[in-house]
All heavy atoms as a GROMACS GRO file, in nm:
protein
  591
    1MET      N    1   0.084  -0.119   0.000
    1MET     CA    2   0.000   0.000   0.000
    1MET      C    3   0.087   0.125   0.000
    1MET      O    4   0.055   0.222  -0.065
    1MET     CB    5  -0.089  -0.004   0.123
    1MET     CG    6  -0.187   0.107   0.132
    1MET     SD    7  -0.323   0.075   0.024
    1MET     CE    8  -0.435   0.196   0.079
    2ARG      N    9   0.200   0.121   0.074
    2ARG     CA   10   0.287   0.237   0.079
    2ARG      C   11   0.344   0.267  -0.060
    2ARG      O   12   0.364   0.383  -0.094
    2ARG     CB   13   0.402   0.213   0.174
    2ARG     CG   14   0.365   0.238   0.317
    2ARG     CD   15   0.487   0.231   0.401
    2ARG     NE   16   0.476   0.110   0.483
    2ARG     CZ   17   0.574   0.055   0.547
    2ARG    NH1   18   0.694   0.105   0.541
    2ARG    NH2   19   0.555  -0.053   0.619
    3TYR      N   20   0.369   0.165  -0.137
    3TYR     CA   21   0.427   0.185  -0.269
    3TYR      C   22   0.327   0.248  -0.365
    3TYR      O   23   0.366   0.317  -0.459
    3TYR     CB   24   0.479   0.051  -0.326
    3TYR     CG   25   0.587  -0.006  -0.240
    3TYR    CD1   26   0.564  -0.116  -0.160
    3TYR    CD2   27   0.713   0.052  -0.240
    3TYR    CE1   28   0.665  -0.168  -0.081
    3TYR    CE2   29   0.814   0.002  -0.160
    3TYR     CZ   30   0.789  -0.109  -0.082
    3TYR     OH   31   0.888  -0.160  -0.004
    4ALA      N   32   0.199   0.229  -0.344
    4ALA     CA   33   0.096   0.290  -0.428
    4ALA      C   34   0.083   0.439  -0.398
    4ALA      O   35   0.050   0.519  -0.485
    4ALA     CB   36  -0.036   0.220  -0.408
    5ILE      N   37   0.114   0.480  -0.275
    5ILE     CA   38   0.101   0.620  -0.234
    5ILE      C   39   0.224   0.702  -0.273
    5ILE      O   40   0.215   0.822  -0.295
    5ILE     CB   41   0.075   0.627  -0.083
    5ILE    CG1   42  -0.057   0.560  -0.050
    5ILE    CG2   43   0.074   0.770  -0.034
    5ILE    CD1   44  -0.084   0.548   0.098
    6ALA      N   45   0.336   0.638  -0.286
    6ALA     CA   46   0.464   0.708  -0.313
    6ALA      C   47   0.460   0.800  -0.433
    6ALA      O   48   0.507   0.915  -0.425
    6ALA     CB   49   0.576   0.608  -0.326
    7PRO      N   50   0.404   0.762  -0.549
    7PRO     CA   51   0.404   0.856  -0.662
    7PRO      C   52   0.322   0.982  -0.634
    7PRO      O   53   0.359   1.091  -0.680
    7PRO     CB   54   0.339   0.776  -0.776
    7PRO     CG   55   0.356   0.634  -0.738
    7PRO     CD   56   0.358   0.630  -0.589
    8TYR      N   57   0.215   0.968  -0.558
    8TYR     CA   58   0.135   1.086  -0.524
    8TYR      C   59   0.208   1.180  -0.428
    8TYR      O   60   0.198   1.300  -0.438
    8TYR     CB   61   0.000   1.043  -0.464
    8TYR     CG   62  -0.085   0.966  -0.564
    8TYR    CD1   63  -0.108   0.832  -0.548
    8TYR    CD2   64  -0.138   1.032  -0.674
    8TYR    CE1   65  -0.184   0.762  -0.639
    8TYR    CE2   66  -0.214   0.961  -0.767
    8TYR     CZ   67  -0.236   0.826  -0.747
    8TYR     OH   68  -0.311   0.758  -0.840
    9VAL      N   69   0.281   1.122  -0.335
    9VAL     CA   70   0.360   1.203  -0.243
    9VAL      C   71   0.468   1.280  -0.318
    9VAL      O   72   0.490   1.399  -0.295
    9VAL     CB   73   0.422   1.115  -0.132
    9VAL    CG1   74   0.521   1.193  -0.048
    9VAL    CG2   75   0.315   1.052  -0.046
   10ILE      N   76   0.534   1.212  -0.414
   10ILE     CA   77   0.635   1.278  -0.496
   10ILE      C   78   0.572   1.389  -0.578
   10ILE      O   79   0.628   1.500  -0.590
   10ILE     CB   80   0.707   1.174  -0.584
   10ILE    CG1   81   0.790   1.080  -0.496
   10ILE    CG2   82   0.794   1.242  -0.689
   10ILE    CD1   83   0.848   0.962  -0.570
   11LEU      N   84   0.455   1.364  -0.635
   11LEU     CA   85   0.385   1.466  -0.714
   11LEU      C   86   0.350   1.587  -0.628
   11LEU      O   87   0.371   1.702  -0.670
   11LEU     CB   88   0.258   1.407  -0.777
   11LEU     CG   89   0.174   1.503  -0.860
   11LEU    CD1   90   0.250   1.545  -0.984
   11LEU    CD2   91   0.042   1.439  -0.895
   12LEU      N   92   0.299   1.563  -0.507
   12LEU     CA   93   0.265   1.673  -0.418
   12LEU      C   94   0.388   1.753  -0.378
   12LEU      O   95   0.385   1.876  -0.373
   12LEU     CB   96   0.194   1.620  -0.293
   12LEU     CG   97   0.052   1.568  -0.314
   12LEU    CD1   98   0.000   1.508  -0.186
   12LEU    CD2   99  -0.039   1.679  -0.361
   13GLU      N  100   0.499   1.686  -0.350
   13GLU     CA  101   0.622   1.754  -0.315
   13GLU      C  102   0.672   1.839  -0.431
   13GLU      O  103   0.719   1.952  -0.411
   13GLU     CB  104   0.729   1.654  -0.271
   13GLU     CG  105   0.701   1.587  -0.140
   13GLU     CD  106   0.704   1.684  -0.024
   13GLU    OE1  107   0.786   1.777  -0.025
   13GLU    OE2  108   0.626   1.666   0.069
   14HIS      N  109   0.662   1.787  -0.552
   14HIS     CA  110   0.705   1.861  -0.670
   14HIS      C  111   0.618   1.985  -0.691
   14HIS      O  112   0.671   2.094  -0.717
   14HIS     CB  113   0.702   1.772  -0.793
   14HIS     CG  114   0.735   1.845  -0.920
   14HIS    ND1  115   0.862   1.889  -0.947
   14HIS    CD2  116   0.659   1.883  -1.026
   14HIS    CE1  117   0.863   1.952  -1.063
   14HIS    NE2  118   0.739   1.949  -1.113
   15GLU      N  119   0.488   1.970  -0.676
   15GLU     CA  120   0.398   2.084  -0.691
   15GLU      C  121   0.426   2.191  -0.585
   15GLU      O  122   0.423   2.310  -0.613
   15GLU     CB  123   0.253   2.038  -0.684
   15GLU     CG  124   0.207   1.963  -0.806
   15GLU     CD  125   0.065   1.911  -0.793
   15GLU    OE1  126   0.004   1.927  -0.684
   15GLU    OE2  127   0.014   1.857  -0.892
   16GLN      N  128   0.455   2.149  -0.463
   16GLN     CA  129   0.488   2.244  -0.356
   16GLN      C  130   0.618   2.318  -0.387
   16GLN      O  131   0.630   2.437  -0.367
   16GLN     CB  132   0.499   2.170  -0.221
   16GLN     CG  133   0.528   2.261  -0.106
   16GLN     CD  134   0.414   2.357  -0.078
   16GLN    OE1  135   0.298   2.325  -0.094
   16GLN    NE2  136   0.448   2.479  -0.039
   17ALA      N  137   0.718   2.245  -0.441
   17ALA     CA  138   0.843   2.308  -0.478
   17ALA      C  139   0.823   2.410  -0.590
   17ALA      O  140   0.883   2.519  -0.587
   17ALA     CB  141   0.944   2.201  -0.521
   18VAL      N  142   0.739   2.378  -0.685
   18VAL     CA  143   0.708   2.472  -0.794
   18VAL      C  144   0.639   2.596  -0.739
   18VAL      O  145   0.672   2.710  -0.776
   18VAL     CB  146   0.623   2.402  -0.903
   18VAL    CG1  147   0.569   2.504  -1.003
   18VAL    CG2  148   0.704   2.295  -0.974
   19ARG      N  149   0.543   2.578  -0.648
   19ARG     CA  150   0.474   2.693  -0.588
   19ARG      C  151   0.572   2.780  -0.508
   19ARG      O  152   0.566   2.904  -0.515
   19ARG     CB  153   0.361   2.645  -0.496
   19ARG     CG  154   0.235   2.610  -0.572
   19ARG     CD  155   0.117   2.594  -0.476
   19ARG     NE  156   0.138   2.488  -0.379
   19ARG     CZ  157   0.098   2.362  -0.396
   19ARG    NH1  158   0.037   2.325  -0.506
   19ARG    NH2  159   0.122   2.271  -0.303
   20ASN      N  160   0.660   2.717  -0.431
   20ASN     CA  161   0.759   2.793  -0.354
   20ASN      C  162   0.852   2.872  -0.444
   20ASN      O  163   0.885   2.986  -0.414
   20ASN     CB  164   0.838   2.699  -0.263
   20ASN     CG  165   0.756   2.646  -0.148
   20ASN    OD1  166   0.651   2.700  -0.117
   20ASN    ND2  167   0.804   2.540  -0.087
   21ALA      N  168   0.895   2.811  -0.554
   21ALA     CA  169   0.984   2.881  -0.648
   21ALA      C  170   0.912   3.000  -0.711
   21ALA      O  171   0.970   3.107  -0.728
   21ALA     CB  172   1.033   2.784  -0.755
   22ARG      N  173   0.785   2.982  -0.746
   22ARG     CA  174   0.707   3.092  -0.806
   22ARG      C  175   0.687   3.204  -0.705
   22ARG      O  176   0.703   3.323  -0.740
   22ARG     CB  177   0.573   3.040  -0.856
   22ARG     CG  178   0.492   3.145  -0.930
   22ARG     CD  179   0.360   3.092  -0.981
   22ARG     NE  180   0.280   3.038  -0.875
   22ARG     CZ  181   0.231   2.913  -0.871
   22ARG    NH1  182   0.253   2.830  -0.969
   22ARG    NH2  183   0.160   2.871  -0.769
   23ASP      N  184   0.658   3.169  -0.581
   23ASP     CA  185   0.641   3.272  -0.478
   23ASP      C  186   0.769   3.348  -0.453
   23ASP      O  187   0.768   3.470  -0.437
   23ASP     CB  188   0.592   3.208  -0.348
   23ASP     CG  189   0.448   3.158  -0.357
   23ASP    OD1  190   0.378   3.196  -0.453
   23ASP    OD2  191   0.408   3.080  -0.268
   24ALA      N  192   0.882   3.277  -0.452
   24ALA     CA  193   1.010   3.344  -0.431
   24ALA      C  194   1.042   3.437  -0.548
   24ALA      O  195   1.091   3.550  -0.527
   24ALA     CB  196   1.121   3.240  -0.416
   25ARG      N  197   1.013   3.394  -0.670
   25ARG     CA  198   1.038   3.478  -0.787
   25ARG      C  199   0.950   3.603  -0.783
   25ARG      O  200   0.997   3.713  -0.808
   25ARG     CB  201   1.013   3.399  -0.915
   25ARG     CG  202   1.052   3.472  -1.041
   25ARG     CD  203   1.027   3.388  -1.167
   25ARG     NE  204   0.887   3.359  -1.182
   25ARG     CZ  205   0.833   3.236  -1.179
   25ARG    NH1  206   0.909   3.131  -1.159
   25ARG    NH2  207   0.703   3.218  -1.196
   26ASN      N  208   0.823   3.584  -0.747
   26ASN     CA  209   0.733   3.700  -0.739
   26ASN      C  210   0.776   3.797  -0.630
   26ASN      O  211   0.770   3.919  -0.647
   26ASN     CB  212   0.589   3.654  -0.715
   26ASN     CG  213   0.528   3.588  -0.836
   26ASN    OD1  214   0.576   3.603  -0.947
   26ASN    ND2  215   0.422   3.512  -0.815
   27ALA      N  216   0.820   3.745  -0.516
   27ALA     CA  217   0.866   3.831  -0.407
   27ALA      C  218   0.991   3.908  -0.449
   27ALA      O  219   1.004   4.028  -0.418
   27ALA     CB  220   0.894   3.747  -0.282
   28ARG      N  221   1.082   3.841  -0.519
   28ARG     CA  222   1.204   3.908  -0.567
   28ARG      C  223   1.169   4.017  -0.668
   28ARG      O  224   1.224   4.127  -0.661
   28ARG     CB  225   1.298   3.805  -0.627
   28ARG     CG  226   1.432   3.863  -0.667
   28ARG     CD  227   1.526   3.756  -0.722
   28ARG     NE  228   1.472   3.697  -0.844
   28ARG     CZ  229   1.441   3.566  -0.857
   28ARG    NH1  230   1.459   3.484  -0.758
   28ARG    NH2  231   1.392   3.520  -0.969
   29ASP      N  232   1.078   3.987  -0.760
   29ASP     CA  233   1.036   4.087  -0.859
   29ASP      C  234   0.971   4.206  -0.793
   29ASP      O  235   0.993   4.321  -0.831
   29ASP     CB  236   0.943   4.025  -0.963
   29ASP     CG  237   1.014   3.925  -1.053
   29ASP    OD1  238   1.139   3.925  -1.056
   29ASP    OD2  239   0.943   3.847  -1.120
   30LEU      N  240   0.887   4.180  -0.693
   30LEU     CA  241   0.820   4.288  -0.622
   30LEU      C  242   0.921   4.375  -0.548
   30LEU      O  243   0.911   4.498  -0.550
   30LEU     CB  244   0.718   4.232  -0.523
   30LEU     CG  245   0.638   4.332  -0.444
   30LEU    CD1  246   0.556   4.420  -0.535
   30LEU    CD2  247   0.547   4.259  -0.345
   31GLN      N  248   1.020   4.313  -0.485
   31GLN     CA  249   1.122   4.388  -0.413
   31GLN      C  250   1.205   4.473  -0.511
   31GLN      O  251   1.235   4.589  -0.481
   31GLN     CB  252   1.214   4.294  -0.335
   31GLN     CG  253   1.318   4.365  -0.253
   31GLN     CD  254   1.258   4.453  -0.146
   31GLN    OE1  255   1.152   4.423  -0.092
   31GLN    NE2  256   1.324   4.561  -0.113
   32LEU      N  257   1.238   4.418  -0.626
   32LEU     CA  258   1.312   4.494  -0.727
   32LEU      C  259   1.231   4.612  -0.778
   32LEU      O  260   1.284   4.721  -0.799
   32LEU     CB  261   1.353   4.403  -0.842
   32LEU     CG  262   1.463   4.301  -0.810
   32LEU    CD1  263   1.484   4.207  -0.928
   32LEU    CD2  264   1.592   4.370  -0.772
   33ALA      N  265   1.102   4.592  -0.796
   33ALA     CA  266   1.015   4.701  -0.841
   33ALA      C  267   1.005   4.810  -0.736
   33ALA      O  268   1.006   4.929  -0.770
   33ALA     CB  269   0.876   4.647  -0.875
   34ARG      N  270   0.998   4.772  -0.610
   34ARG     CA  271   0.992   4.872  -0.504
   34ARG      C  272   1.122   4.952  -0.495
   34ARG      O  273   1.121   5.072  -0.472
   34ARG     CB  274   0.964   4.805  -0.369
   34ARG     CG  275   0.822   4.763  -0.354
   34ARG     CD  276   0.801   4.703  -0.216
   34ARG     NE  277   0.660   4.665  -0.200
   34ARG     CZ  278   0.618   4.577  -0.114
   34ARG    NH1  279   0.703   4.518  -0.034
   34ARG    NH2  280   0.491   4.548  -0.106
   35GLU      N  281   1.235   4.882  -0.512
   35GLU     CA  282   1.363   4.951  -0.507
   35GLU      C  283   1.383   5.043  -0.627
   35GLU      O  284   1.450   5.146  -0.616
   35GLU     CB  285   1.478   4.848  -0.500
   35GLU     CG  286   1.485   4.778  -0.367
   35GLU     CD  287   1.587   4.665  -0.368
   35GLU    OE1  288   1.652   4.644  -0.472
   35GLU    OE2  289   1.602   4.599  -0.264
   36ALA      N  290   1.324   5.010  -0.742
   36ALA     CA  291   1.339   5.091  -0.861
   36ALA      C  292   1.248   5.214  -0.857
   36ALA      O  293   1.274   5.313  -0.925
   36ALA     CB  294   1.308   5.009  -0.986
   37SER      N  295   1.145   5.210  -0.776
   37SER     CA  296   1.052   5.321  -0.766
   37SER      C  297   1.121   5.438  -0.696
   37SER      O  298   1.180   5.420  -0.589
   37SER     CB  299   0.928   5.279  -0.686
   37SER     OG  300   0.842   5.387  -0.669
   38PRO      N  301   1.117   5.557  -0.753
   38PRO     CA  302   1.190   5.670  -0.693
   38PRO      C  303   1.130   5.714  -0.559
   38PRO      O  304   1.204   5.748  -0.468
   38PRO     CB  305   1.177   5.780  -0.798
   38PRO     CG  306   1.060   5.744  -0.881
   38PRO     CD  307   1.049   5.594  -0.876
   39THR      N  308   1.000   5.718  -0.547
   39THR     CA  309   0.937   5.760  -0.421
   39THR      C  310   0.825   5.662  -0.387
   39THR      O  311   0.767   5.601  -0.477
   39THR     CB  312   0.877   5.901  -0.432
   39THR    OG1  313   0.780   5.900  -0.539
   39THR    CG2  314   0.984   6.004  -0.462
   40PRO      N  315   0.793   5.651  -0.261
   40PRO     CA  316   0.681   5.563  -0.225
   40PRO      C  317   0.549   5.621  -0.276
   40PRO      O  318   0.532   5.742  -0.285
   40PRO     CB  319   0.684   5.559  -0.072
   40PRO     CG  320   0.781   5.658  -0.026
   40PRO     CD  321   0.860   5.705  -0.145
   41SER      N  322   0.457   5.532  -0.307
   41SER     CA  323   0.329   5.576  -0.358
   41SER      C  324   0.248   5.641  -0.247
   41SER      O  325   0.278   5.629  -0.127
   41SER     CB  326   0.252   5.457  -0.415
   41SER     OG  327   0.216   5.368  -0.308
   42LEU      N  328   0.145   5.712  -0.288
   42LEU     CA  329   0.056   5.777  -0.192
   42LEU      C  330  -0.009   5.674  -0.102
   42LEU      O  331  -0.022   5.693   0.019
   42LEU     CB  332  -0.049   5.860  -0.266
   42LEU     CG  333  -0.150   5.933  -0.179
   42LEU    CD1  334  -0.079   6.034  -0.090
   42LEU    CD2  335  -0.253   6.002  -0.266
   43ARG      N  336  -0.047   5.562  -0.160
   43ARG     CA  337  -0.111   5.456  -0.082
   43ARG      C  338  -0.015   5.402   0.024
   43ARG      O  339  -0.052   5.379   0.138
   43ARG     CB  340  -0.154   5.344  -0.176
   43ARG     CG  341  -0.209   5.224  -0.104
   43ARG     CD  342  -0.237   5.115  -0.202
   43ARG     NE  343  -0.378   5.084  -0.196
   43ARG     CZ  344  -0.439   5.001  -0.276
   43ARG    NH1  345  -0.374   4.942  -0.372
   43ARG    NH2  346  -0.566   4.976  -0.262
   44ARG      N  347   0.112   5.383  -0.014
   44ARG     CA  348   0.212   5.332   0.081
   44ARG      C  349   0.238   5.433   0.192
   44ARG      O  350   0.247   5.397   0.310
   44ARG     CB  351   0.340   5.298   0.008
   44ARG     CG  352   0.443   5.235   0.099
   44ARG     CD  353   0.561   5.185   0.017
   44ARG     NE  354   0.663   5.132   0.102
   44ARG     CZ  355   0.671   5.006   0.138
   44ARG    NH1  356   0.581   4.920   0.094
   44ARG    NH2  357   0.768   4.964   0.216
   45ARG      N  358   0.252   5.560   0.156
   45ARG     CA  359   0.275   5.663   0.257
   45ARG      C  360   0.158   5.674   0.353
   45ARG      O  361   0.176   5.688   0.474
   45ARG     CB  362   0.304   5.798   0.191
   45ARG     CG  363   0.443   5.802   0.130
   45ARG     CD  364   0.473   5.939   0.077
   45ARG     NE  365   0.398   5.956  -0.047
   45ARG     CZ  366   0.372   6.071  -0.106
   45ARG    NH1  367   0.415   6.182  -0.053
   45ARG    NH2  368   0.304   6.076  -0.217
   46ALA      N  369   0.036   5.666   0.299
   46ALA     CA  370  -0.083   5.673   0.386
   46ALA      C  371  -0.088   5.553   0.478
   46ALA      O  372  -0.120   5.565   0.598
   46ALA     CB  373  -0.210   5.681   0.301
   47GLY      N  374  -0.056   5.435   0.425
   47GLY     CA  375  -0.055   5.314   0.508
   47GLY      C  376   0.046   5.323   0.620
   47GLY      O  377   0.019   5.286   0.734
   48GLU      N  378   0.166   5.373   0.588
   48GLU     CA  379   0.268   5.388   0.691
   48GLU      C  380   0.226   5.490   0.797
   48GLU      O  381   0.252   5.471   0.916
   48GLU     CB  382   0.400   5.430   0.628
   48GLU     CG  383   0.466   5.319   0.546
   48GLU     CD  384   0.587   5.365   0.471
   48GLU    OE1  385   0.619   5.487   0.473
   48GLU    OE2  386   0.653   5.279   0.410
   49ALA      N  387   0.158   5.597   0.754
   49ALA     CA  388   0.112   5.697   0.850
   49ALA      C  389   0.005   5.639   0.943
   49ALA      O  390   0.007   5.664   1.064
   49ALA     CB  391   0.057   5.819   0.776
   50VAL      N  392  -0.085   5.560   0.888
   50VAL     CA  393  -0.190   5.499   0.970
   50VAL      C  394  -0.128   5.400   1.069
   50VAL      O  395  -0.166   5.397   1.186
   50VAL     CB  396  -0.295   5.429   0.880
   50VAL    CG1  397  -0.387   5.339   0.961
   50VAL    CG2  398  -0.375   5.531   0.805
   51ILE      N  399  -0.031   5.322   1.024
   51ILE     CA  400   0.036   5.228   1.113
   51ILE      C  401   0.109   5.302   1.224
   51ILE      O  402   0.100   5.266   1.341
   51ILE     CB  403   0.130   5.137   1.034
   51ILE    CG1  404   0.049   5.042   0.946
   51ILE    CG2  405   0.222   5.059   1.127
   51ILE    CD1  406   0.131   4.963   0.848
   52ALA      N  407   0.181   5.408   1.188
   52ALA     CA  408   0.254   5.485   1.289
   52ALA      C  409   0.157   5.548   1.389
   52ALA      O  410   0.184   5.549   1.510
   52ALA     CB  411   0.337   5.594   1.221
   53PHE      N  412   0.042   5.596   1.341
   53PHE     CA  413  -0.057   5.653   1.431
   53PHE      C  414  -0.111   5.547   1.526
   53PHE      O  415  -0.125   5.570   1.646
   53PHE     CB  416  -0.171   5.716   1.350
   53PHE     CG  417  -0.276   5.781   1.434
   53PHE    CD1  418  -0.246   5.894   1.508
   53PHE    CD2  419  -0.404   5.728   1.440
   53PHE    CE1  420  -0.344   5.956   1.585
   53PHE    CE2  421  -0.501   5.789   1.517
   53PHE     CZ  422  -0.471   5.902   1.591
   54GLY      N  423  -0.138   5.429   1.474
   54GLY     CA  424  -0.187   5.319   1.559
   54GLY      C  425  -0.084   5.278   1.662
   54GLY      O  426  -0.118   5.248   1.777
   55VAL      N  427   0.042   5.278   1.625
   55VAL     CA  428   0.149   5.243   1.720
   55VAL      C  429   0.156   5.347   1.830
   55VAL      O  430   0.172   5.314   1.947
   55VAL     CB  431   0.284   5.228   1.646
   55VAL    CG1  432   0.399   5.222   1.744
   55VAL    CG2  433   0.282   5.106   1.558
   56ARG      N  434   0.144   5.475   1.791
   56ARG     CA  435   0.147   5.580   1.893
   56ARG      C  436   0.028   5.565   1.988
   56ARG      O  437   0.042   5.582   2.109
   56ARG     CB  438   0.143   5.718   1.828
   56ARG     CG  439   0.277   5.763   1.781
   56ARG     CD  440   0.280   5.914   1.757
   56ARG     NE  441   0.169   5.962   1.677
   56ARG     CZ  442   0.173   5.974   1.544
   56ARG    NH1  443   0.280   5.943   1.478
   56ARG    NH2  444   0.068   6.019   1.478
   57LEU      N  445  -0.090   5.534   1.934
   57LEU     CA  446  -0.207   5.516   2.021
   57LEU      C  447  -0.187   5.396   2.113
   57LEU      O  448  -0.220   5.402   2.231
   57LEU     CB  449  -0.333   5.496   1.936
   57LEU     CG  450  -0.388   5.619   1.867
   57LEU    CD1  451  -0.510   5.579   1.785
   57LEU    CD2  452  -0.425   5.726   1.966
   58ALA      N  453  -0.133   5.290   2.060
   58ALA     CA  454  -0.114   5.170   2.141
   58ALA      C  455  -0.005   5.192   2.246
   58ALA      O  456  -0.008   5.132   2.352
   58ALA     CB  457  -0.075   5.052   2.052
   59GLY      N  458   0.088   5.283   2.219
   59GLY     CA  459   0.197   5.305   2.312
   59GLY      C  460   0.164   5.404   2.422
   59GLY      O  461   0.241   5.421   2.515
   60ASP      N  462   0.049   5.470   2.415
   60ASP     CA  463   0.011   5.568   2.516
   60ASP      C  464  -0.064   5.501   2.632
   60ASP      O  465  -0.182   5.525   2.654
   60ASP     CB  466  -0.078   5.677   2.454
   60ASP     CG  467   0.000   5.779   2.376
   60ASP    OD1  468   0.123   5.782   2.392
   60ASP    OD2  469  -0.061   5.853   2.300
   61ALA      N  470   0.005   5.419   2.702
   61ALA     CA  471  -0.056   5.352   2.816
   61ALA      C  472  -0.036   5.442   2.939
   61ALA      O  473   0.074   5.458   2.990
   61ALA     CB  474   0.008   5.216   2.839
   62ARG      N  475  -0.143   5.499   2.984
   62ARG     CA  476  -0.136   5.586   3.102
   62ARG      C  477  -0.154   5.499   3.226
   62ARG      O  478  -0.240   5.411   3.229
   62ARG     CB  479  -0.244   5.692   3.094
   62ARG     CG  480  -0.223   5.787   2.980
   62ARG     CD  481  -0.327   5.894   2.979
   62ARG     NE  482  -0.303   5.985   2.869
   62ARG     CZ  483  -0.393   6.064   2.820
   62ARG    NH1  484  -0.514   6.067   2.870
   62ARG    NH2  485  -0.363   6.145   2.720
   63PRO      N  486  -0.080   5.527   3.329
   63PRO     CA  487  -0.097   5.447   3.452
   63PRO      C  488  -0.232   5.477   3.518
   63PRO      O  489  -0.281   5.589   3.516
   63PRO     CB  490   0.018   5.494   3.540
   63PRO     CG  491   0.059   5.627   3.487
   63PRO     CD  492   0.025   5.627   3.343
   64VAL      N  493  -0.291   5.374   3.571
   64VAL     CA  494  -0.419   5.390   3.639
   64VAL      C  495  -0.391   5.438   3.781
   64VAL      O  496  -0.312   5.381   3.855
   64VAL     CB  497  -0.493   5.254   3.644
   64VAL    CG1  498  -0.624   5.267   3.718
   64VAL    CG2  499  -0.516   5.202   3.503
   65ARG      N  500  -0.457   5.545   3.818
   65ARG     CA  501  -0.438   5.603   3.951
   65ARG      C  502  -0.549   5.556   4.045
   65ARG      O  503  -0.664   5.538   4.004
   65ARG     CB  504  -0.438   5.755   3.944
   65ARG     CG  505  -0.328   5.809   3.859
   65ARG     CD  506  -0.333   5.959   3.859
   65ARG     NE  507  -0.239   6.013   3.762
   65ARG     CZ  508  -0.228   6.139   3.732
   65ARG    NH1  509  -0.308   6.227   3.788
   65ARG    NH2  510  -0.141   6.180   3.645
   66ASP      N  511  -0.514   5.540   4.169
   66ASP     CA  512  -0.612   5.499   4.268
   66ASP      C  513  -0.691   5.618   4.323
   66ASP      O  514  -0.796   5.602   4.381
   66ASP     CB  515  -0.544   5.426   4.383
   66ASP     CG  516  -0.491   5.291   4.338
   66ASP    OD1  517  -0.548   5.235   4.242
   66ASP    OD2  518  -0.394   5.241   4.398
   67GLU      N  519  -0.635   5.737   4.306
   67GLU     CA  520  -0.703   5.856   4.361
   67GLU      C  521  -0.826   5.890   4.276
   67GLU      O  522  -0.833   5.866   4.158
   67GLU     CB  523  -0.607   5.973   4.365
   67GLU     CG  524  -0.561   6.016   4.226
   67GLU     CD  525  -0.450   6.118   4.228
   67GLU    OE1  526  -0.356   6.100   4.307
   67GLU    OE2  527  -0.460   6.214   4.153
   68ARG      N  528  -0.922   5.951   4.342
   68ARG     CA  529  -1.044   5.991   4.271
   68ARG      C  530  -1.026   6.127   4.207
   68ARG      O  531  -0.956   6.213   4.259
   68ARG     CB  532  -1.160   5.997   4.368
   68ARG     CG  533  -1.196   5.863   4.420
   68ARG     CD  534  -1.315   5.873   4.507
   68ARG     NE  535  -1.358   5.741   4.546
   68ARG     CZ  536  -1.481   5.708   4.572
   68ARG    NH1  537  -1.574   5.800   4.567
   68ARG    NH2  538  -1.511   5.588   4.607
   69ARG      N  539  -1.092   6.145   4.096
   69ARG     CA  540  -1.089   6.273   4.026
   69ARG      C  541  -1.232   6.323   4.012
   69ARG      O  542  -1.326   6.246   4.006
   69ARG     CB  543  -1.027   6.258   3.888
   69ARG     CG  544  -0.880   6.229   3.894
   69ARG     CD  545  -0.823   6.242   3.755
   69ARG     NE  546  -0.785   6.107   3.711
   69ARG     CZ  547  -0.752   6.080   3.587
   69ARG    NH1  548  -0.756   6.171   3.496
   69ARG    NH2  549  -0.716   5.959   3.554
   70LEU      N  550  -1.241   6.456   4.000
   70LEU     CA  551  -1.375   6.513   3.980
   70LEU      C  552  -1.423   6.489   3.838
   70LEU      O  553  -1.542   6.470   3.816
   70LEU     CB  554  -1.370   6.664   4.009
   70LEU     CG  555  -1.344   6.699   4.155
   70LEU    CD1  556  -1.334   6.851   4.170
   70LEU    CD2  557  -1.456   6.647   4.243
   71ALA      N  558  -1.332   6.492   3.743
   71ALA     CA  559  -1.371   6.468   3.603
   71ALA      C  560  -1.270   6.373   3.541
   71ALA      O  561  -1.152   6.376   3.571
   71ALA     CB  562  -1.373   6.600   3.527
   72ALA      N  563  -1.320   6.290   3.453
   72ALA     CA  564  -1.232   6.194   3.388
   72ALA      C  565  -1.145   6.263   3.285
   72ALA      O  566  -1.028   6.232   3.268
   72ALA     CB  567  -1.313   6.084   3.322
   73ARG      N  568  -1.205   6.359   3.213
   73ARG     CA  569  -1.130   6.432   3.109
   73ARG      C  570  -1.159   6.580   3.123
   73ARG      O  571  -1.269   6.619   3.164
   73ARG     CB  572  -1.178   6.387   2.972
   73ARG     CG  573  -1.141   6.247   2.939
   73ARG     CD  574  -1.177   6.216   2.794
   73ARG     NE  575  -1.146   6.079   2.766
   73ARG     CZ  576  -1.231   5.991   2.718
   73ARG    NH1  577  -1.352   6.028   2.687
   73ARG    NH2  578  -1.195   5.868   2.698
   74PRO      N  579  -1.064   6.660   3.083
   74PRO     CA  580  -1.092   6.805   3.084
   74PRO      C  581  -1.195   6.837   2.976
   74PRO      O  582  -1.195   6.778   2.868
   74PRO     CB  583  -0.958   6.870   3.053
   74PRO     CG  584  -0.876   6.763   2.993
   74PRO     CD  585  -0.927   6.633   3.043
   75SER      N  586  -1.284   6.927   3.009
   75SER     CA  587  -1.390   6.958   2.910
   75SER      C  588  -1.361   7.089   2.840
   75SER      O  589  -1.273   7.161   2.868
   75SER     CB  590  -1.526   6.968   2.978
   75SER     OG  591  -1.520   7.058   3.085
   0.00000   0.00000   0.00000
């Protein structure tokens, strides 16, 4: 029974190797295209700005105080 499955396993491994090679080639082509681009696109700059804004929001962890306040936020 193992010998009947072996050709299929080899076929699956070959198909996976072909997919990995294609993905690597596409990633390399994409990286080369990004490096050849003189300036980042508007979409990329906006995405980086949104990510940086989210990181700043996530990094603003204020310590919780035990003392009571009259107002939670200034109005």
